[in-house]
N, C-alpha and C positions, 0 to 999 in steps of 0.2 A: 231493074237491079238484080244481080245474081243472088242466088239462095246462098246462105251460110252453108259451109262445108263441115259436115260432122264426120270424124274418122274414128272408126271403131276398130279395136284390136282385142282378139283372144290373147290369152297370155301363154299358157303352157303349150309347148312345141311350136308356138307361134312367134312370140317375143323371145321366150326362153327355150333353149334345146334340152328341157327337161320338164317334168311334171312337179310343180311345187308341192302340190299337196301330198303326192306319193313320198317325195324326198322329204318333206317335213316329218312324216310317219317314221321313215327310216332314220331320221336325225333323232327323234326321240327314243328310238331303241338304243342309239349310241349313248344316250343320257342315262339309260337304265330306267326309263319311266314305263317300261311295259315288258311283258314276256317276249324275248325276241322271236322265239320259233312261232308262237301263236299269232303274234302281230303280223309278222313277215307273211304267213299263210294267208291271214283275212285280208291283209293290205293288198297283196297280189290278187286276191279273189275279186276285191272290189274294184281294182284297177282294170282288171279284164272286163268286168261288167261294164264300166265306163266306156271303155274303147268299143264294146260291143252295142253300146246304147241301151243297156239293159239295167243300169244303175238305179237302185232305190235310194235316193239322195237323203232321204230322211234317216234311214237305217245307216247309211254311211256316215252322216254327220255326227250321230250319236257315237259311233265307233271311233272316228277320227278325232273327236274331241275329248274323249274319256281321260288321256293324259293330262291335258291341260286344266280340266275341270278338277283332277285330283290334286295337281300342283298348286292352284291358285293363280290369279292374274299377275302378281309381281314376278314370280318365277317363270311363268309362261312368257311374260314380255323379255325378261333377261334373256331366256334361251332363245326366243326369235331374233334378237339382236346378234347372238352367236351364230344362229342359223344364217343370217344375212351375210356375216363375215365370212363363214367357212364353206358355204353351198352356194348362195345366190351370186355373190360378187365374182367368184371365179368363173361362174357360168355365162356371165353376161357377155354378150356379142356386140363388138362395136358397131356392126352393120345394123343391128337391131335398134340400138340406142340412136344411131344417126337417122334411121328412117322415122322414128317418133319425132325427133328433133326437127326434121325436115318439115313435117306437117305442122309442127308448132310454129316454125319460123314463117310459114306460109299463112298463118293466121287462121288455121283449122282449129276447130273444137275437137280435143282428142279425149276419148272415154275407152277405159279398159273394160270389157264385158267377159267376166270369167265365171265358170262353173265351181272354181274353188272358192273357199270361205274367205271372209273379210278380214279374219284374224292372220291368216297366212299371206294374204295377197296385198294388205294395205301398204306395208313398207315396201313392197316390191313395186307398185305402182308409183310410189313417192320417188323410188330410186330412178324409175323412168321419166320422172317429171310431170306424171300426170296426176292431176288432183281429182278428176272425175273417175271414180270406180263403181262398176256394177258388178257385185259379187254376191255369192250367197251370204245372206245376212244372219249372222248368229245372234240368238236371243241372249240376253245378259241379264244378271240379277242386279239387284240395287247396289251391289258392291263392285259391279264391273265384271264379275265372273261369268263365263260361259256356262250356259244351262244344258247345251245339247240339242236344243230346239233350233228351228228356223223360223226367222220372221218374214212374213209375206211370202211371195212366189219365189222359188229357187230359180237361179239364172242358169237353168240347164236346159239344153235343147230348145223346145218351143218357148220355155220360160224365159229365154233370153229375149225374145220378141215382145212378151208380156212387159218385162221389166223396162225395155227400151219405150215401149208404148207409154208407160208410167213416167218416164224420165221426161219424155217430149212434152206430155200434158202438164206436168209440173212447171214447165217454161212456156205453156201457152202455145205450143208448137205441134204441127201434125208432120208426118212423113213427106207430106207434098211441100212443106215450108223449107226443107232441108236437102242439100245434095249429100248423099251418104256413101261412104266406102266403108268395108268391113274385111279386114284381114283375119283368116283363119286356117287352120290346119286339118280340122276334123270334120267328119260326116255328121258328127252330133250337132253342128252348127248350120246345117243346110237351110233351117227354116229361116235364119237371120240372113245368111248369105242371099237367099232368094228375095228377101225384104228390101235390100239396099240398092242404091243407084249402081255402084261399082263393087261387086264381089270379087275379092282376091284370095284365091286358093294359095295359102302360104306354107311353105314346107308340107305340101299336102301328103297324106297317107295314100295309098294305091287307089281306093275307091274315090276318094275325093279329087284325086288327079285326073281319073277317068272322066268324072263327072264334069269337072270344069272344062275338059277338052270337048266333050259333048255338047256343053252349053256355051262353049266360046268365052268362058271367064278367063280373066288373066291369071296366070299362074307365077309365083315367086318363090324362089328358093333362097331364103336368108343364110340357111345353113344345111347341113346334110338332110335329106329328106327322111321323113318318119319310116320305120320298118313296116 
């Protein structure tokens, strides 16, 4: 019998032509939830560290969740619904939606594996029709409020492999039991790209495009290549 096929997708700049975490921060500025000048400066700084692979994820999550911690879970959820309507929906690319649906129609198990937190990405994964989401898991208090801390291993860089190992083990599976494909745009995801059966450099940045060519990995441009 053939092995079941597990298809993994990064989210930001892979299925979306933007960074949902960064855009959520910009959105909260528009709501007046934080000081525009200082937040923009720090948000851009953290984003540059992420692109360079030097992000302190724990420090970043405390910064990125400050506004929703202050506003509380009900206001945060209402704001996220507005964010979905005004920012995410207009950015959705039909070819990205079609790619996910193509794998689902083929009977593949689809999982989104992202370095962005589960508050931001949960509704986005649902919009793509994906039930299985591996994201940075935010700790919550007994009332559902975000605390600013992270539960378990952050799904960042090599952490994505750790979280996938846990996901497989929870289903009594190993990597040898499944055929795997992973779509990603970023050099941050090289560890997981190296782990899967079929790595796909998707809308890759220049460094990942060069690596994919050197290693004979498939390259896919769903939309304009990343700068």
